[in-house]
N, C-alpha and C positions, 0 to 999 in steps of 0.2 A: 429274613426279619419276619416275624411274625405281627399280624396285622390284629388289631385291636378291634374288639366289637365295636359296631357304628353304634353313637352316643343317640336315644332316642330325642325328640324333641316335639313340642307342643305348640299349634299353630291353632286362629281362632277356623271356621268354616268358610269357605266360600262355595257361591253357587256350580261352579264347576267342578265339585268335588262328587258331586251325586251320584255320577256312573258308576266311581270308583268306589265313594261308599255303600252302596246299593251293593258290588260285588263283595264287600267286604261282610255286608251283612248276611248274605246269604251261604256264603263260604263257611261263615263262623256257625250258622244254624245246622247248614248240612254236615259239618263235620266234626262238630264239637256238642252237639245236643241228642245224639243218637243213643242215648243209652237212657236217656228221661221221656224220649219222646217218640212217636212213630213215626213212621214214614209221612202218612197222611197229614199228620199234623205239622210235621218239618213242610211238608210241601205250602200247607196253609199257612203259614207264619213267613213264609221265604215270598211266599206271592206280592205280600206287602212291598217288595223293595221295587214292584214293577208300577205300582201304583204312581199318580201324580201327588197323590198327598206325601209321600216318603219326603221328596225334596222340602216338601212345604213344612211337614213337623221339623225336618232338620234345621232349616231359615229360621222357625218362628222361635225356636227355643234356643239356648246359649248351646253351642255345638263344638267340642273342639274336636279335635283333628291329632293322633298320635301319628309322627312321622320317622322311620328310619331312613337316612340319606335323603332326606327331602320326600320322601313316597309314603302316602299314608299307608298304615297298618294297621288302625283302629279308631276309634272313635267313640265320644261318648257325650250326651247331651243333657241339659239342667231347665227342666220346665219350670216358671216363674223362679221362686229364690230357693224351693225345698222339695223339689223331687225328681229324682237321677230317671229321666225317660228312656234312653236307651244307653249301652254298654256294649261294645262288638268289637274283639280282636280280629285279626284274620289267626287262622289256624297253624300257619305259618311261623309264626312268631308268638304262639299262646305258651305263658309261662314262662313268659321273658320279662315281666314288672310290668308291660304296657299298661294293663288293666288299672293293677295300683298306681300307675303315674296318673291316670286320666281321673280315677276316681279322687284320690290326693287332691288333684287342682278342683274338682269340683267341689268337693268338701270347704275347700280354702273360699273360693267363688261364693258358695252358698252363705259361710260367712258373714265373708265381705259384705253382702247382700241382706245380713239381718238374721239370716234364718238361725233357729234354735235347733231345731231337729230340720233331718233329712231323710225323706222316704224313697223306697224303690219297689216296684212290684216284679222280685227277681223271680226269674225264671227255676225250676227246680235245677237246672245244670247250674247257675251261678249263685244258689242261695247259699253254699259254701263259703265262696270267697268273701260274701258281704257277712256272712256270720261271723269270719276270721276279722275281719275290720271293725265289727263291734256292732253289726246292725243285730237287731232283735226280731224276729218272727212275731207279727201282730194279727194276722189272720191271711186264710188259705184264700183264695178267689179261683174260679172257672171263670174263664171267659169264651166268647163264640170266635173265632176268626175264621173268615171263608166257609162255614159250614162245619168246622172241625172245633171241638170243645180241649180247651188246653188250660192246665193249673200253672198258678203261679203263687208265690207269697208275697203279701204287702210286708215288707219288712222297714224299722226306723232305729237311725242314729241319732242318740243326741251329741251336737256338736258341740267342741269344747267355748271355754268363755274366749270370748269377742275382746276387741280393745278395751279399755277404762270406759266407761260412758259418762263422762265428767261434762258433758256436752247440755246446754241447755235445748229442752225439745216446746 
């Protein structure tokens, strides 16, 4: 009998997730961004996973974990109500709709928090993904990470209208 593909699920971030999310972060950068960034740029970017700040950022933001059969395979975080800070999926499960599921959830959460627009500083690798979802490039950025310059693009999407606002404020 054929086995069905495992159904992905979402759950909230737990502090114990930091090591596995750091591994997903590193693998994603190492295996998926080589066409857009040099090896030196990738190494500088991946070094963030070794810092104590990595876990602090995940805990400070609203971070969602994508799982398959209970194991984390990707994550995304929302800073404040309107900025996607991180989106990483393990290369072994890329192109399987997990990033879409994560961003769909963040867009709904941002809308529920009252955001009218959502922004992301998309890597050159992720820019096409966000463009297909209706995000529009606003500006190019050059940031320094561990003495390496990395380019990304600030993109923005206007969120759909939320529930009717008939309540008094």
